[in-house]
Backbone as XML, in Angstrom:
<?xml version="1.0"?>
<chain id="A" units="angstrom">
  <residue number="1" name="MET">
    <atom name="N" x="-2.853" y="1.522" z="-20.101"/>
    <atom name="CA" x="-2.663" y="0.955" z="-18.805"/>
    <atom name="C" x="-3.902" y="0.163" z="-18.377"/>
  </residue>
  <residue number="2" name="LEU">
    <atom name="N" x="-5.062" y="0.705" z="-18.651"/>
    <atom name="CA" x="-6.293" y="-0.004" z="-18.316"/>
    <atom name="C" x="-6.407" y="-1.278" z="-19.137"/>
  </residue>
  <residue number="3" name="GLY">
    <atom name="N" x="-5.961" y="-1.233" z="-20.399"/>
    <atom name="CA" x="-6.004" y="-2.426" z="-21.245"/>
    <atom name="C" x="-5.118" y="-3.534" z="-20.697"/>
  </residue>
  <residue number="4" name="ALA">
    <atom name="N" x="-3.940" y="-3.176" z="-20.181"/>
    <atom name="CA" x="-3.046" y="-4.179" z="-19.588"/>
    <atom name="C" x="-3.670" y="-4.785" z="-18.341"/>
  </residue>
  <residue number="5" name="PHE">
    <atom name="N" x="-4.339" y="-3.951" z="-17.548"/>
    <atom name="CA" x="-5.008" y="-4.455" z="-16.349"/>
    <atom name="C" x="-6.120" y="-5.439" z="-16.711"/>
  </residue>
  <residue number="6" name="ILE">
    <atom name="N" x="-6.937" y="-5.070" z="-17.678"/>
    <atom name="CA" x="-8.040" y="-5.950" z="-18.096"/>
    <atom name="C" x="-7.502" y="-7.242" z="-18.698"/>
  </residue>
  <residue number="7" name="ALA">
    <atom name="N" x="-6.439" y="-7.137" z="-19.498"/>
    <atom name="CA" x="-5.838" y="-8.342" z="-20.071"/>
    <atom name="C" x="-5.304" y="-9.248" z="-18.965"/>
  </residue>
  <residue number="8" name="GLY">
    <atom name="N" x="-4.679" y="-8.659" z="-17.974"/>
    <atom name="CA" x="-4.183" y="-9.456" z="-16.841"/>
    <atom name="C" x="-5.306" y="-10.136" z="-16.078"/>
  </residue>
  <residue number="9" name="MET">
    <atom name="N" x="-6.412" y="-9.429" z="-15.907"/>
    <atom name="CA" x="-7.559" y="-10.029" z="-15.219"/>
    <atom name="C" x="-8.135" y="-11.195" z="-16.033"/>
  </residue>
  <residue number="10" name="LEU">
    <atom name="N" x="-8.193" y="-11.038" z="-17.337"/>
    <atom name="CA" x="-8.730" y="-12.103" z="-18.181"/>
    <atom name="C" x="-7.804" y="-13.328" z="-18.187"/>
  </residue>
  <residue number="11" name="ILE">
    <atom name="N" x="-6.503" y="-13.079" z="-18.260"/>
    <atom name="CA" x="-5.548" y="-14.197" z="-18.281"/>
    <atom name="C" x="-5.524" y="-14.917" z="-16.938"/>
  </residue>
  <residue number="12" name="SER">
    <atom name="N" x="-5.753" y="-14.188" z="-15.844"/>
    <atom name="CA" x="-5.707" y="-14.820" z="-14.521"/>
    <atom name="C" x="-6.833" y="-15.837" z="-14.335"/>
  </residue>
  <residue number="13" name="GLU">
    <atom name="N" x="-7.857" y="-15.760" z="-15.148"/>
    <atom name="CA" x="-8.975" y="-16.690" z="-15.049"/>
    <atom name="C" x="-8.804" y="-17.921" z="-15.923"/>
  </residue>
  <residue number="14" name="THR">
    <atom name="N" x="-7.760" y="-17.979" z="-16.721"/>
    <atom name="CA" x="-7.568" y="-19.102" z="-17.636"/>
    <atom name="C" x="-6.673" y="-20.170" z="-17.016"/>
  </residue>
  <residue number="15" name="PRO">
    <atom name="N" x="-6.644" y="-21.368" z="-17.581"/>
    <atom name="CA" x="-5.743" y="-22.408" z="-17.066"/>
    <atom name="C" x="-4.271" y="-22.123" z="-17.365"/>
  </residue>
  <residue number="16" name="TYR">
    <atom name="N" x="-3.986" y="-21.108" z="-18.188"/>
    <atom name="CA" x="-2.598" y="-20.778" z="-18.541"/>
    <atom name="C" x="-1.963" y="-19.777" z="-17.585"/>
  </residue>
  <residue number="17" name="ARG">
    <atom name="N" x="-2.659" y="-19.423" z="-16.488"/>
    <atom name="CA" x="-2.156" y="-18.376" z="-15.605"/>
    <atom name="C" x="-0.819" y="-18.741" z="-14.970"/>
  </residue>
  <residue number="18" name="HIS">
    <atom name="N" x="-0.592" y="-20.022" z="-14.696"/>
    <atom name="CA" x="0.680" y="-20.426" z="-14.093"/>
    <atom name="C" x="1.832" y="-20.257" z="-15.089"/>
  </residue>
  <residue number="19" name="GLN">
    <atom name="N" x="1.582" y="-20.575" z="-16.350"/>
    <atom name="CA" x="2.608" y="-20.403" z="-17.375"/>
    <atom name="C" x="2.928" y="-18.925" z="-17.579"/>
  </residue>
  <residue number="20" name="VAL">
    <atom name="N" x="1.894" y="-18.087" z="-17.608"/>
    <atom name="CA" x="2.104" y="-16.652" z="-17.781"/>
    <atom name="C" x="2.871" y="-16.089" z="-16.583"/>
  </residue>
  <residue number="21" name="GLU">
    <atom name="N" x="2.530" y="-16.541" z="-15.395"/>
    <atom name="CA" x="3.230" y="-16.077" z="-14.199"/>
    <atom name="C" x="4.713" y="-16.442" z="-14.243"/>
  </residue>
  <residue number="22" name="GLU">
    <atom name="N" x="5.030" y="-17.633" z="-14.689"/>
    <atom name="CA" x="6.436" y="-18.046" z="-14.799"/>
    <atom name="C" x="7.169" y="-17.255" z="-15.878"/>
  </residue>
  <residue number="23" name="ASP">
    <atom name="N" x="6.475" y="-16.921" z="-16.970"/>
    <atom name="CA" x="7.106" y="-16.146" z="-18.038"/>
    <atom name="C" x="7.384" y="-14.704" z="-17.607"/>
  </residue>
  <residue number="24" name="ILE">
    <atom name="N" x="6.527" y="-14.154" z="-16.774"/>
    <atom name="CA" x="6.651" y="-12.756" z="-16.369"/>
    <atom name="C" x="7.597" y="-12.587" z="-15.181"/>
  </residue>
  <residue number="25" name="LYS">
    <atom name="N" x="7.812" y="-13.621" z="-14.396"/>
    <atom name="CA" x="8.589" y="-13.520" z="-13.161"/>
    <atom name="C" x="9.951" y="-12.845" z="-13.331"/>
  </residue>
  <residue number="26" name="PRO">
    <atom name="N" x="10.750" y="-13.119" z="-14.383"/>
    <atom name="CA" x="12.045" y="-12.426" z="-14.504"/>
    <atom name="C" x="11.918" y="-10.907" z="-14.678"/>
  </residue>
  <residue number="27" name="PHE">
    <atom name="N" x="10.817" y="-10.461" z="-15.232"/>
    <atom name="CA" x="10.632" y="-9.031" z="-15.477"/>
    <atom name="C" x="10.020" y="-8.302" z="-14.293"/>
  </residue>
  <residue number="28" name="ARG">
    <atom name="N" x="9.472" y="-9.043" z="-13.342"/>
    <atom name="CA" x="8.753" y="-8.430" z="-12.230"/>
    <atom name="C" x="9.641" y="-7.484" z="-11.430"/>
  </residue>
  <residue number="29" name="ASP">
    <atom name="N" x="10.834" y="-7.937" z="-11.044"/>
    <atom name="CA" x="11.704" y="-7.100" z="-10.231"/>
    <atom name="C" x="12.187" y="-5.880" z="-10.994"/>
  </residue>
  <residue number="30" name="VAL">
    <atom name="N" x="12.493" y="-6.046" z="-12.263"/>
    <atom name="CA" x="12.946" y="-4.908" z="-13.068"/>
    <atom name="C" x="11.834" y="-3.880" z="-13.199"/>
  </residue>
  <residue number="31" name="LEU">
    <atom name="N" x="10.632" y="-4.333" z="-13.483"/>
    <atom name="CA" x="9.519" y="-3.401" z="-13.647"/>
    <atom name="C" x="9.126" y="-2.751" z="-12.331"/>
  </residue>
  <residue number="32" name="LEU">
    <atom name="N" x="9.244" y="-3.484" z="-11.226"/>
    <atom name="CA" x="8.950" y="-2.905" z="-9.925"/>
    <atom name="C" x="9.953" y="-1.805" z="-9.601"/>
  </residue>
  <residue number="33" name="GLY">
    <atom name="N" x="11.230" y="-2.062" z="-9.870"/>
    <atom name="CA" x="12.247" y="-1.034" z="-9.661"/>
    <atom name="C" x="12.015" y="0.168" z="-10.555"/>
  </residue>
  <residue number="34" name="LEU">
    <atom name="N" x="11.654" y="-0.076" z="-11.789"/>
    <atom name="CA" x="11.373" y="1.012" z="-12.724"/>
    <atom name="C" x="10.200" y="1.856" z="-12.244"/>
  </residue>
  <residue number="35" name="PHE">
    <atom name="N" x="9.190" y="1.212" z="-11.707"/>
    <atom name="CA" x="8.029" y="1.939" z="-11.183"/>
    <atom name="C" x="8.446" y="2.875" z="-10.056"/>
  </residue>
  <residue number="36" name="PHE">
    <atom name="N" x="9.222" y="2.373" z="-9.087"/>
    <atom name="CA" x="9.606" y="3.212" z="-7.961"/>
    <atom name="C" x="10.570" y="4.314" z="-8.373"/>
  </residue>
  <residue number="37" name="VAL">
    <atom name="N" x="11.448" y="4.047" z="-9.326"/>
    <atom name="CA" x="12.359" y="5.093" z="-9.799"/>
    <atom name="C" x="11.571" y="6.196" z="-10.493"/>
  </residue>
  <residue number="38" name="THR">
    <atom name="N" x="10.648" y="5.844" z="-11.379"/>
    <atom name="CA" x="9.884" y="6.874" z="-12.091"/>
    <atom name="C" x="8.956" y="7.627" z="-11.135"/>
  </residue>
  <residue number="39" name="THR">
    <atom name="N" x="8.420" y="6.947" z="-10.142"/>
    <atom name="CA" x="7.588" y="7.634" z="-9.155"/>
    <atom name="C" x="8.438" y="8.602" z="-8.342"/>
  </residue>
  <residue number="40" name="GLY">
    <atom name="N" x="9.631" y="8.184" z="-7.962"/>
    <atom name="CA" x="10.531" y="9.066" z="-7.220"/>
    <atom name="C" x="10.973" y="10.264" z="-8.030"/>
  </residue>
  <residue number="41" name="MET">
    <atom name="N" x="11.102" y="10.085" z="-9.341"/>
    <atom name="CA" x="11.510" y="11.205" z="-10.186"/>
    <atom name="C" x="10.412" y="12.260" z="-10.299"/>
  </residue>
  <residue number="42" name="LEU">
    <atom name="N" x="9.175" y="11.891" z="-10.021"/>
    <atom name="CA" x="8.071" y="12.848" z="-10.059"/>
    <atom name="C" x="8.011" y="13.716" z="-8.803"/>
  </residue>
  <residue number="43" name="LEU">
    <atom name="N" x="8.768" y="13.351" z="-7.781"/>
    <atom name="CA" x="8.769" y="14.104" z="-6.526"/>
    <atom name="C" x="9.412" y="15.464" z="-6.743"/>
  </residue>
  <residue number="44" name="ASN">
    <atom name="N" x="8.728" y="16.500" z="-6.327"/>
    <atom name="CA" x="9.236" y="17.859" z="-6.452"/>
    <atom name="C" x="9.688" y="18.322" z="-5.069"/>
  </residue>
  <residue number="45" name="PRO">
    <atom name="N" x="11.014" y="18.433" z="-4.819"/>
    <atom name="CA" x="11.495" y="18.815" z="-3.489"/>
    <atom name="C" x="11.040" y="20.215" z="-3.054"/>
  </residue>
  <residue number="46" name="HIS">
    <atom name="N" x="10.764" y="21.088" z="-4.018"/>
    <atom name="CA" x="10.302" y="22.434" z="-3.665"/>
    <atom name="C" x="8.944" y="22.378" z="-2.960"/>
  </residue>
  <residue number="47" name="VAL">
    <atom name="N" x="8.104" y="21.443" z="-3.350"/>
    <atom name="CA" x="6.804" y="21.299" z="-2.688"/>
    <atom name="C" x="7.005" y="20.873" z="-1.240"/>
  </residue>
  <residue number="48" name="LEU">
    <atom name="N" x="7.973" y="19.993" z="-0.999"/>
    <atom name="CA" x="8.251" y="19.557" z="0.377"/>
    <atom name="C" x="8.691" y="20.728" z="1.244"/>
  </residue>
  <residue number="49" name="TRP">
    <atom name="N" x="9.526" y="21.605" z="0.689"/>
    <atom name="CA" x="10.024" y="22.747" z="1.462"/>
    <atom name="C" x="8.976" y="23.840" z="1.608"/>
  </residue>
  <residue number="50" name="GLU">
    <atom name="N" x="8.124" y="24.016" z="0.623"/>
    <atom name="CA" x="7.131" y="25.087" z="0.675"/>
    <atom name="C" x="5.919" y="24.725" z="1.530"/>
  </residue>
  <residue number="51" name="HIS">
    <atom name="N" x="5.574" y="23.451" z="1.599"/>
    <atom name="CA" x="4.377" y="23.011" z="2.323"/>
    <atom name="C" x="4.694" y="21.839" z="3.250"/>
  </residue>
  <residue number="52" name="PRO">
    <atom name="N" x="5.578" y="22.005" z="4.232"/>
    <atom name="CA" x="5.961" y="20.860" z="5.065"/>
    <atom name="C" x="4.807" y="20.316" z="5.914"/>
  </residue>
  <residue number="53" name="PHE">
    <atom name="N" x="3.937" y="21.189" z="6.413"/>
    <atom name="CA" x="2.839" y="20.718" z="7.250"/>
    <atom name="C" x="1.788" y="19.979" z="6.430"/>
  </residue>
  <residue number="54" name="LEU">
    <atom name="N" x="1.547" y="20.415" z="5.224"/>
    <atom name="CA" x="0.602" y="19.726" z="4.345"/>
    <atom name="C" x="1.125" y="18.337" z="3.977"/>
  </residue>
  <residue number="55" name="VAL">
    <atom name="N" x="2.406" y="18.267" z="3.634"/>
    <atom name="CA" x="3.014" y="16.976" z="3.285"/>
    <atom name="C" x="3.001" y="16.040" z="4.485"/>
  </residue>
  <residue number="56" name="ALA">
    <atom name="N" x="3.348" y="16.562" z="5.669"/>
    <atom name="CA" x="3.349" y="15.737" z="6.879"/>
    <atom name="C" x="1.939" y="15.252" z="7.203"/>
  </residue>
  <residue number="57" name="SER">
    <atom name="N" x="0.951" y="16.118" z="6.977"/>
    <atom name="CA" x="-0.418" y="15.700" z="7.273"/>
    <atom name="C" x="-0.886" y="14.591" z="6.331"/>
  </residue>
  <residue number="58" name="PHE">
    <atom name="N" x="-0.393" y="14.586" z="5.087"/>
    <atom name="CA" x="-0.753" y="13.504" z="4.167"/>
    <atom name="C" x="-0.172" y="12.164" z="4.608"/>
  </residue>
  <residue number="59" name="PHE">
    <atom name="N" x="0.897" y="12.186" z="5.385"/>
    <atom name="CA" x="1.465" y="10.956" z="5.907"/>
    <atom name="C" x="0.846" y="10.551" z="7.238"/>
  </residue>
  <residue number="60" name="VAL">
    <atom name="N" x="0.607" y="11.528" z="8.104"/>
    <atom name="CA" x="0.181" y="11.231" z="9.472"/>
    <atom name="C" x="-1.328" y="10.996" z="9.569"/>
  </residue>
  <residue number="61" name="LEU">
    <atom name="N" x="-2.133" y="11.809" z="8.916"/>
    <atom name="CA" x="-3.585" y="11.709" z="9.065"/>
    <atom name="C" x="-4.165" y="10.355" z="8.642"/>
  </residue>
  <residue number="62" name="PRO">
    <atom name="N" x="-3.761" y="9.763" z="7.518"/>
    <atom name="CA" x="-4.319" y="8.440" z="7.198"/>
    <atom name="C" x="-3.958" y="7.370" z="8.229"/>
  </residue>
  <residue number="63" name="ILE">
    <atom name="N" x="-2.749" y="7.442" z="8.771"/>
    <atom name="CA" x="-2.344" y="6.465" z="9.779"/>
    <atom name="C" x="-3.173" y="6.650" z="11.047"/>
  </residue>
  <residue number="64" name="LEU">
    <atom name="N" x="-3.372" y="7.902" z="11.475"/>
    <atom name="CA" x="-4.192" y="8.157" z="12.659"/>
    <atom name="C" x="-5.642" y="7.745" z="12.439"/>
  </residue>
  <residue number="65" name="LEU">
    <atom name="N" x="-6.164" y="8.040" z="11.252"/>
    <atom name="CA" x="-7.540" y="7.661" z="10.940"/>
    <atom name="C" x="-7.717" y="6.141" z="10.978"/>
  </residue>
  <residue number="66" name="LYS">
    <atom name="N" x="-6.748" y="5.416" z="10.402"/>
    <atom name="CA" x="-6.833" y="3.951" z="10.431"/>
    <atom name="C" x="-6.696" y="3.418" z="11.849"/>
  </residue>
  <residue number="67" name="ALA">
    <atom name="N" x="-5.839" y="4.047" z="12.666"/>
    <atom name="CA" x="-5.668" y="3.605" z="14.049"/>
    <atom name="C" x="-6.966" y="3.762" z="14.835"/>
  </residue>
  <residue number="68" name="VAL">
    <atom name="N" x="-7.624" y="4.900" z="14.658"/>
    <atom name="CA" x="-8.892" y="5.139" z="15.362"/>
    <atom name="C" x="-9.963" y="4.159" z="14.879"/>
  </residue>
  <residue number="69" name="MET">
    <atom name="N" x="-10.032" y="3.940" z="13.574"/>
    <atom name="CA" x="-11.042" y="3.023" z="13.037"/>
    <atom name="C" x="-10.803" y="1.592" z="13.507"/>
  </residue>
  <residue number="70" name="ILE">
    <atom name="N" x="-9.557" y="1.147" z="13.495"/>
    <atom name="CA" x="-9.252" y="-0.224" z="13.909"/>
    <atom name="C" x="-9.511" y="-0.400" z="15.400"/>
  </residue>
  <residue number="71" name="THR">
    <atom name="N" x="-9.151" y="0.605" z="16.205"/>
    <atom name="CA" x="-9.424" y="0.534" z="17.644"/>
    <atom name="C" x="-10.922" y="0.451" z="17.895"/>
  </residue>
  <residue number="72" name="GLY">
    <atom name="N" x="-11.678" y="1.287" z="17.193"/>
    <atom name="CA" x="-13.132" y="1.256" z="17.357"/>
    <atom name="C" x="-13.738" y="-0.065" z="16.924"/>
  </residue>
  <residue number="73" name="LEU">
    <atom name="N" x="-13.269" y="-0.612" z="15.817"/>
    <atom name="CA" x="-13.797" y="-1.900" z="15.359"/>
    <atom name="C" x="-13.414" y="-3.034" z="16.302"/>
  </residue>
  <residue number="74" name="ALA">
    <atom name="N" x="-12.206" y="-2.980" z="16.842"/>
    <atom name="CA" x="-11.799" y="-4.017" z="17.794"/>
    <atom name="C" x="-12.670" y="-3.956" z="19.046"/>
  </residue>
  <residue number="75" name="ARG">
    <atom name="N" x="-12.968" y="-2.746" z="19.518"/>
    <atom name="CA" x="-13.868" y="-2.614" z="20.680"/>
    <atom name="C" x="-15.272" y="-3.079" z="20.328"/>
  </residue>
  <residue number="76" name="LEU">
    <atom name="N" x="-15.712" y="-2.771" z="19.121"/>
    <atom name="CA" x="-17.049" y="-3.166" z="18.689"/>
    <atom name="C" x="-17.188" y="-4.690" z="18.657"/>
  </residue>
  <residue number="77" name="PHE">
    <atom name="N" x="-16.108" y="-5.376" z="18.292"/>
    <atom name="CA" x="-16.150" y="-6.829" z="18.226"/>
    <atom name="C" x="-15.762" y="-7.499" z="19.541"/>
  </residue>
  <residue number="78" name="GLY">
    <atom name="N" x="-15.661" y="-6.716" z="20.608"/>
    <atom name="CA" x="-15.528" y="-7.292" z="21.931"/>
    <atom name="C" x="-14.125" y="-7.414" z="22.494"/>
  </residue>
  <residue number="79" name="SER">
    <atom name="N" x="-13.152" y="-6.792" z="21.910"/>
    <atom name="CA" x="-11.808" y="-6.842" z="22.471"/>
    <atom name="C" x="-11.723" y="-5.927" z="23.685"/>
  </residue>
  <residue number="80" name="PRO">
    <atom name="N" x="-10.915" y="-6.309" z="24.684"/>
    <atom name="CA" x="-10.708" y="-5.410" z="25.831"/>
    <atom name="C" x="-10.040" y="-4.110" z="25.380"/>
  </residue>
  <residue number="81" name="PRO">
    <atom name="N" x="-10.186" y="-3.043" z="26.141"/>
    <atom name="CA" x="-9.637" y="-1.750" z="25.716"/>
    <atom name="C" x="-8.133" y="-1.777" z="25.433"/>
  </residue>
  <residue number="82" name="GLY">
    <atom name="N" x="-7.353" y="-2.463" z="26.249"/>
    <atom name="CA" x="-5.905" y="-2.517" z="26.032"/>
    <atom name="C" x="-5.539" y="-3.227" z="24.739"/>
  </residue>
  <residue number="83" name="VAL">
    <atom name="N" x="-6.213" y="-4.339" z="24.475"/>
    <atom name="CA" x="-5.945" y="-5.090" z="23.238"/>
    <atom name="C" x="-6.388" y="-4.281" z="22.027"/>
  </residue>
  <residue number="84" name="ALA">
    <atom name="N" x="-7.536" y="-3.623" z="22.136"/>
    <atom name="CA" x="-8.029" y="-2.807" z="21.029"/>
    <atom name="C" x="-7.064" y="-1.659" z="20.730"/>
  </residue>
  <residue number="85" name="MET">
    <atom name="N" x="-6.528" y="-1.039" z="21.785"/>
    <atom name="CA" x="-5.592" y="0.070" z="21.601"/>
    <atom name="C" x="-4.300" y="-0.415" z="20.943"/>
  </residue>
  <residue number="86" name="ARG">
    <atom name="N" x="-3.769" y="-1.538" z="21.406"/>
    <atom name="CA" x="-2.539" y="-2.074" z="20.805"/>
    <atom name="C" x="-2.776" y="-2.482" z="19.359"/>
  </residue>
  <residue number="87" name="THR">
    <atom name="N" x="-3.914" y="-3.064" z="19.081"/>
    <atom name="CA" x="-4.248" y="-3.448" z="17.710"/>
    <atom name="C" x="-4.350" y="-2.210" z="16.826"/>
  </residue>
  <residue number="88" name="GLY">
    <atom name="N" x="-5.027" y="-1.186" z="17.331"/>
    <atom name="CA" x="-5.188" y="0.041" z="16.571"/>
    <atom name="C" x="-3.879" y="0.761" z="16.315"/>
  </residue>
  <residue number="89" name="LEU">
    <atom name="N" x="-2.920" y="0.631" z="17.226"/>
    <atom name="CA" x="-1.630" y="1.297" z="17.037"/>
    <atom name="C" x="-0.670" y="0.493" z="16.182"/>
  </residue>
  <residue number="90" name="ASN">
    <atom name="N" x="-0.793" y="-0.827" z="16.181"/>
    <atom name="CA" x="0.154" y="-1.663" z="15.444"/>
    <atom name="C" x="-0.241" y="-1.920" z="13.996"/>
  </residue>
  <residue number="91" name="LEU">
    <atom name="N" x="-1.502" y="-2.145" z="13.720"/>
    <atom name="CA" x="-1.903" y="-2.502" z="12.359"/>
    <atom name="C" x="-1.654" y="-1.411" z="11.318"/>
  </residue>
  <residue number="92" name="PRO">
    <atom name="N" x="-1.991" y="-0.142" z="11.562"/>
    <atom name="CA" x="-1.726" y="0.864" z="10.521"/>
    <atom name="C" x="-0.241" y="0.990" z="10.207"/>
  </residue>
  <residue number="93" name="ARG">
    <atom name="N" x="0.605" y="0.816" z="11.202"/>
    <atom name="CA" x="2.043" y="0.916" z="10.986"/>
    <atom name="C" x="2.520" y="-0.225" z="10.109"/>
  </residue>
  <residue number="94" name="GLN">
    <atom name="N" x="1.985" y="-1.413" z="10.301"/>
    <atom name="CA" x="2.415" y="-2.566" z="9.520"/>
    <atom name="C" x="1.865" y="-2.532" z="8.106"/>
  </residue>
  <residue number="95" name="VAL">
    <atom name="N" x="0.667" y="-2.035" z="7.921"/>
    <atom name="CA" x="0.058" y="-1.987" z="6.602"/>
    <atom name="C" x="0.765" y="-0.974" z="5.717"/>
  </residue>
  <residue number="96" name="ASN">
    <atom name="N" x="1.281" y="0.110" z="6.290"/>
    <atom name="CA" x="1.913" y="1.159" z="5.493"/>
    <atom name="C" x="3.360" y="0.870" z="5.157"/>
  </residue>
  <residue number="97" name="SER">
    <atom name="N" x="3.944" y="-0.192" z="5.717"/>
    <atom name="CA" x="5.338" y="-0.486" z="5.370"/>
    <atom name="C" x="5.379" y="-1.056" z="3.964"/>
  </residue>
  <residue number="98" name="PHE">
    <atom name="N" x="6.454" y="-0.790" z="3.250"/>
    <atom name="CA" x="6.587" y="-1.212" z="1.868"/>
    <atom name="C" x="7.313" y="-2.544" z="1.793"/>
  </residue>
  <residue number="99" name="SER">
    <atom name="N" x="6.668" y="-3.597" z="2.282"/>
    <atom name="CA" x="7.252" y="-4.921" z="2.126"/>
    <atom name="C" x="6.582" y="-5.553" z="0.926"/>
  </residue>
  <residue number="100" name="CYS">
    <atom name="N" x="7.372" y="-5.995" z="0.010"/>
    <atom name="CA" x="6.819" y="-6.510" z="-1.242"/>
    <atom name="C" x="7.235" y="-7.945" z="-1.451"/>
  </residue>
  <residue number="101" name="CYS">
    <atom name="N" x="6.354" y="-8.700" z="-2.003"/>
    <atom name="CA" x="6.578" y="-10.042" z="-2.511"/>
    <atom name="C" x="7.060" y="-10.964" z="-1.432"/>
  </residue>
</chain>
């Protein structure tokens, strides 16, 4: 997997990157679907039922942490409190959505 990543990085720096991108485009959607299916198959429902608060905290805590950090940075850069609060509440929600391509 690391070799494929390094090869992709090397090819992206060459003048042939547009040709490679066009050649790979038909496989992109299939491989993306395959990735999400295999990731979903790794999900163990028993863990969800045995540790619901731990699982919920893994979803909620990063969003709250990002909201607090973004609000603080917006205030630091001079935004009014209301704008900073709205920015802090909206950006983490948008970043975590799975919109692709």
